[in-house]
C-alpha positions as CSV (number, residue, x, y, z in Angstrom):
1,X,101.5,105.6,24.0
2,X,100.4,107.9,26.7
3,X,96.9,107.9,25.3
4,X,96.8,104.1,25.5
5,X,98.0,104.1,29.2
6,X,95.5,106.9,30.0
7,X,92.4,104.8,28.6
8,X,93.7,101.6,30.1
9,X,93.9,103.5,33.5
10,X,90.6,104.8,33.0
11,X,89.3,101.5,32.1
12,X,90.8,99.9,35.0
13,X,89.5,102.4,37.5
14,X,85.8,101.9,36.1
15,X,86.3,98.2,36.5
16,X,87.4,98.7,40.1
17,X,84.7,101.1,40.9
18,X,81.9,98.6,39.3
19,X,83.4,95.8,41.3
20,X,83.4,97.7,44.5
21,X,79.6,98.7,43.7
22,X,78.6,95.0,42.8
23,X,80.0,93.8,46.1
24,X,78.4,96.5,48.0
25,X,75.1,95.9,46.4
26,X,75.4,92.1,47.2
27,X,76.0,92.9,50.7
28,X,72.8,94.9,51.0
29,X,70.7,92.4,49.4
30,X,68.9,91.3,52.6
31,X,68.4,93.9,55.2
32,X,65.4,94.1,57.8
33,X,62.2,95.2,56.2
34,X,60.6,96.4,59.4
35,X,60.1,95.7,63.1
36,X,57.5,94.3,65.3
37,X,56.8,95.6,68.9
38,X,56.7,92.5,71.3
39,X,53.4,91.9,73.2
40,X,53.3,89.9,76.4
41,X,51.8,86.6,75.8
42,X,48.6,85.8,77.7
43,X,49.3,83.4,80.6
44,X,50.1,79.8,79.2
45,X,49.9,81.0,75.6
46,X,53.6,80.7,74.8
47,X,55.0,77.1,74.3
48,X,58.5,77.1,75.8
49,X,59.2,73.5,74.4
50,X,62.7,73.4,72.9
51,X,63.5,76.5,74.8
52,X,61.6,78.4,72.3
53,X,61.7,82.3,73.0
54,X,58.5,84.0,74.0
55,X,58.0,87.7,73.0
56,X,58.9,90.4,75.4
57,X,56.6,93.3,76.2
58,X,57.9,96.4,74.3
59,X,61.0,94.8,72.7
60,X,61.4,95.7,69.0
61,X,62.1,92.6,66.8
62,X,63.4,93.0,63.2
63,X,61.4,91.4,60.3
64,X,62.6,90.3,57.0
65,X,61.1,89.7,53.5
66,X,64.2,88.0,52.2
67,X,66.8,85.7,53.1
68,X,70.5,85.4,51.9
69,X,71.3,84.0,48.5
70,X,71.0,80.3,48.1
71,X,74.1,78.4,47.0
72,X,75.4,74.9,46.9
73,X,76.5,75.5,50.5
74,X,74.3,78.2,51.9
75,X,75.4,79.2,55.5
76,X,72.4,79.2,58.0
77,X,71.6,78.6,61.7
78,X,69.8,75.2,62.6
79,X,67.2,75.6,65.3
80,X,64.8,72.9,66.7
81,X,61.2,72.7,66.4
82,X,58.4,70.3,67.0
83,X,56.0,69.8,64.1
84,X,53.7,67.5,66.2
85,X,50.1,68.6,67.5
86,X,50.6,70.6,70.6
87,X,54.4,71.1,69.8
88,X,56.1,74.5,69.9
89,X,55.7,74.8,66.2
90,X,52.2,76.2,66.6
91,X,49.6,74.9,64.0
92,X,49.8,72.4,61.1
93,X,52.5,72.8,58.5
94,X,52.1,75.4,55.9
95,X,52.8,73.2,53.0
96,X,50.2,70.3,53.5
97,X,48.2,71.5,56.5
98,X,49.4,68.3,58.5
99,X,51.3,67.9,61.5
100,X,54.5,65.8,61.3
101,X,56.1,63.4,63.6
102,X,59.4,64.8,65.3
103,X,61.0,61.4,64.2
104,X,60.8,62.4,60.6
105,X,63.3,64.8,59.1
106,X,61.4,68.0,58.2
107,X,62.2,71.4,58.4
108,X,60.7,75.1,58.2
109,X,62.6,77.7,56.3
110,X,63.0,81.4,56.8
111,X,60.4,83.6,54.8
112,X,62.9,84.2,51.9
113,X,64.0,80.6,51.5
114,X,60.6,79.4,51.8
115,X,59.9,81.4,48.7
116,X,56.3,81.8,48.8
117,X,55.8,78.0,49.1
118,X,58.3,77.4,46.2
119,X,60.3,74.8,48.3
120,X,57.2,73.2,49.7
121,X,57.5,69.3,50.0
122,X,60.9,69.4,48.2
123,X,63.9,68.2,50.1
124,X,67.0,70.1,51.2
125,X,70.4,68.5,52.2
126,X,71.9,70.0,55.6
127,X,75.3,69.5,56.6
128,X,77.1,70.1,59.8
129,X,79.1,68.2,62.4
130,X,81.0,66.0,59.5
131,X,77.5,64.6,58.6
132,X,74.7,65.4,56.1
133,X,70.9,64.6,56.3
134,X,68.2,65.1,53.8
135,X,64.9,66.7,55.1
136,X,61.8,67.8,53.6
137,X,60.5,71.2,53.6
138,X,57.2,71.4,55.2
139,X,56.7,75.0,56.7
140,X,57.7,78.4,56.9
141,X,59.7,80.0,59.7
142,X,57.9,83.3,59.4
143,X,60.5,86.2,59.2
144,X,57.7,88.8,58.7
145,X,55.4,88.3,61.7
146,X,55.5,87.1,65.2
147,X,54.4,88.0,68.7
148,X,50.7,86.9,68.1
149,X,48.5,83.9,68.6
150,X,49.3,82.5,65.1
151,X,52.8,82.4,66.0
152,X,52.6,80.9,69.4
153,X,53.5,84.4,70.8
154,X,57.2,83.8,69.5
155,X,59.3,86.4,67.8
156,X,59.6,86.4,64.0
157,X,62.5,84.0,62.8
158,X,65.9,85.5,61.7
159,X,66.2,85.5,57.9
160,X,68.9,82.5,58.0
161,X,66.9,79.9,59.8
162,X,66.4,76.1,59.1
163,X,64.0,75.2,61.9
164,X,64.3,71.3,62.2
165,X,62.6,68.4,63.6
166,X,64.5,66.2,66.4
167,X,65.1,63.6,63.7
168,X,67.6,66.0,61.8
169,X,69.5,66.9,64.8
170,X,69.9,63.1,65.7
171,X,70.9,62.4,62.1
172,X,73.7,65.1,62.4
173,X,74.9,63.3,65.4
174,X,74.4,66.4,67.8
175,X,74.0,65.2,71.6
176,X,70.6,66.3,72.7
177,X,71.9,68.6,75.3
178,X,73.4,70.8,72.6
179,X,70.2,70.9,70.4
180,X,68.9,74.6,69.8
181,X,71.3,76.4,67.8
182,X,74.1,75.6,65.2
183,X,75.9,76.8,62.3
184,X,75.1,74.6,59.2
185,X,75.2,74.7,55.5
186,X,72.2,73.7,53.3
187,X,71.4,73.2,49.7
188,X,68.5,72.1,47.7
189,X,68.6,68.3,47.1
């Protein structure tokens, strides 16, 4: 009987250690992959539409090759972006090389979620504020690069960003004076 309890105790200890290790590994899945040092944008070269941040000379910005795991309710931060020509989104969208009206529900996803164009032109469902909206993925919110002309002299995106057009914010019923940053959940539609 003692041998049984000893074996059962050892087995339980191994299960607990393996569980602890698995949770620790899951928590470490998406860490910063590097840093970019900010450069001062040339005069008039950083579009501050939608309260966009401009890179600060010498500041270190984390970069990410990954994003948190996607689930049926992936936690994220909703930001606002203009996908129109001349908007703070910079150039045309990565997925179709087109500009999109801010009156259309479209989004850019952080690099890991963008999945090397794997979600291009697919729909996602965004939920917040007691509402949901379906939006099409048209661009990447680059988490690996920034502070240069290609990125409108804005810092790299965090790894948990859904960067959305005005239409998404309106569909979620958020008053315009609160647009810019909001906790949301999203999933593939």
